[in-house]
C-alpha positions, -999 to +999 in steps of 0.1 A: +000+000+000+028+024+009+046+017-023+014+023-043+009+056-025+044+068-032+042+057-068+009+076-072+024+107-057+054+104-081+030+101-111+012+132-100+045+151-098+055+138-133+022+151-147+027+184-129+063+186-142+051+181-178+027+209-174+053+234-163+082+221-184+074+247-211+090+272-188+123+254-194+142+256-162+144+264-125+174+280-108+181+271-071+204+292-049+221+274-020+250+278+004+270+253-018+298+232-006+292+197+005+256+204+012+251+218-023+267+186-038+244+165-016+213+184-028+224+180-064+228+142-062+197+135-040+172+160-053+182+183-082+194+158-107+166+133-100+140+161-103+153+172-137+153+136-149+118+128-136+101+160-147+120+172-177+125+206-161+161+217-163+174+225-128+205+247-123+222+253-089+239+285-079+263+287-049+262+318-027+277+325+007+247+345+019+215+334+000+191+355+022+210+387+015+210+379-022+173+372-022+164+404-004+186+425-027+171+410-058+135+412-047+139+449-037+156+456-070+129+438-090+154+415-106+151+380-092+175+355-107+165+323-088+131+307-083+142+289-051+165+298-022+180+278+006+178+299+039+180+293+076+151+294+100+156+329+114+158+342+078+124+326+070+107+346+097+123+379+087+118+374+049+082+364+053+074+393+077+088+417+051+067+401+023+098+391+003+089+354-001+058+337-014+034+316+007+037+279+001+005+259+001+010+228+023-015+209+000+013+206-026+034+185-002+034+148-005+019+125+021+041+106+045+056+072+038+029+059+061+001+078+044+000+106+070-007+142+061+023+163+056+013+186+084+014+157+108+045+141+094+069+171+094+088+178+126+078+208+148+089+241+132+096+223+099+067+239+081+061+277+079+035+296+059+064+307+036+088+278+038+093+241+041+123+225+058+150+208+037+169+191+065+179+192+101+215+201+109+234+207+141+261+226+158+281+201+180+312+197+200+340+181+179+374+171+192+407+157+182+409+122+196+447+123+197+446+153+221+428+133+248+442+097+248+433+090+284+397+103+287+375+118+260+352+148+266+316+138+269+296+170+278+293+207+274+309+211+309+340+193+296+343+219+268+347+246+295+371+225+317+405+236+306+423+218+334+409+183+327+408+188+289+436+213+280+439+231+247+424+260+228+387+260+219+370+270+187+337+288+188+317+304+159+320+341+160+283+348+165+262+353+196+238+327+183+251+293+194+278+308+216+255+323+242+231+293+243+261+270+246+276+290+274+244+287+294+243+249+288+279+248+300+268+267+332+242+240+340+210+255+324+187+228+311+181+229+273+144+237+277+152+266+300+179+283+279+158+308+261+138+317+292+171+325+310+187+342+280+157+365+276+166+382+309+194+407+316+207+384+344+207+355+320+227+374+294+252+384+320+255+348+331+262+336+295+289+362+290+304+354+324+307+318+314+324+327+281+348+348+301+362+317+318+376+305+285+378+337+264+416+338+264+417+303+250+392+307+222+399+308+185+369+324+168+358+311+134+333+324+109+331+299+079+320+263+085+351+249+068+373+266+094+363+244+123+376+211+110+407+228+097+414+243+131+413+207+145+434+193+117+460+220+121+459+214+159+452+250+166+424+238+188+418+206+207+380+210+208+356+232+188+320+239+180+313+228+145+286+219+120+280+182+123+281+177+085+315+192+082+330+170+109+313+139+094+330+146+061+364+150+078+360+117+097+345+095+070+357+113+038+392+123+049+400+098+077+406+125+103+409+114+140+379+135+151+348+126+172+315+142+182+300+151+215+262+153+211+255+167+245+245+204+240+240+200+203+220+229+188+195+217+163+185+240+134+170+236+099+174+250+064+143+258+043+132+261+007+117+295+000+104+312-032+111+349-036+084+373-045+085+378-083+104+346-089+107+334-124+091+301-132+071+301-100+051+270-110+083+250-116+096+262-082+065+248-065+068+216-084+104+212-072+094+219-036+066+193-039+091+168-053+116+175-025+089+168+001+089+131-008+100+112+024+123+089+006+140+118-013+146+134+021+161+102+034+183+100+003+199+133+012+215+116+042+233+093+018+255+122+009+258+143+040+251+138+077+219+159+080+186+144+091+153+145+073+126+169+086+099+143+081+093+116+107+083+089+082+116+095+063+137+081+092+132+045+082+144+052+047+179+064+058+206+039+049+243+040+043+266+068+032+276+069-005+305+046+004+280+019+008+293+008+042+289+036+067+256+035+085+243+071+087+218+069+116+245+073+143+257+105+127+224+123+123+211+150+146+176+137+143+185+102+156+166+100+190+196+092+211+214+123+197+184+146+197+174+139+233+206+157+244+200+187+221+187+223+223+163+231+195+172+265+181+145+292+186+144+314+155+117+336+170+139+344+200+167+355+176+143+375+155+134+394+187+167+397+205+193+391+178+202+427+171+209+438+207+227+405+216+249+409+185+258+444+195+267+434+230+286+403+217+307+425+195+315+449+223+325+420+245+348+406+218+364+440+216+370+441+253+345+469+261 
């Protein structure tokens, strides 16, 4: 029955694809890198083959900024953009992206409605989640031959686990992580951080290791800092560390305690060319098995519950992906779910204070 339902959904998409194929193509802007390659193999190439719509990917270091500038200039180049959760809220509130009708999304592998099958926060009136990623603690196993770090508290313990630390140069992630390291429970972090006392507490915790921190800004820097032994432990994007471990054979490992879960989303800019083709792609990408297939190429989890059973091995054909995914229950139970609404409300003022703190004022 499930196979018949999926096949029927695919047939509907092929019919829809044929209807919009006259428009010729759809352009998709993403952050590129390993994630862009994974999207290309798991979604973009199959979509083009199955629908006849030519799909072109464009890499950009800041897709939300590009989208905003193009919409405001009335010269939109891409029909689909990959953006983070906090950007979805801002772009939708400003009327820069189109609503997405949840009725176009495919049913779950178990036949459940899309609204019931997607994880909390994965659907927005102007966006649908692509995948779930995580910021985690990563460490060089050769730096700690006797006892490996296992918690956020260990990250802040310079005596037991010596060495410099890498942290992303943003208040988002750094401040939440500091409170977790100071003993705040994940479900209480944003309540604490929304108070002046909580903000002071987060910065006080960061003060304890400030002189030992190497600040990084681009995702590729974190594994490179470990590889160059400039740090013994760092916050990092889990997909980057997975690539370093499995793809490059680096002696790195994860600590899932205190992981910060976040999502990327598909959005369609206002005035997008080939809007129908864009919606056809988003519908295609909502297929649970297609979402599971993404994990074959990168260690990000599917945003649909029914996709979990479809996750298999990495592209090497031997590495089981489930232990490396942030959505795996044993990993997710130790995590903080990022609150995009909080950062929409407090991001500007916390960024200003964070920059002053970095400057020593």
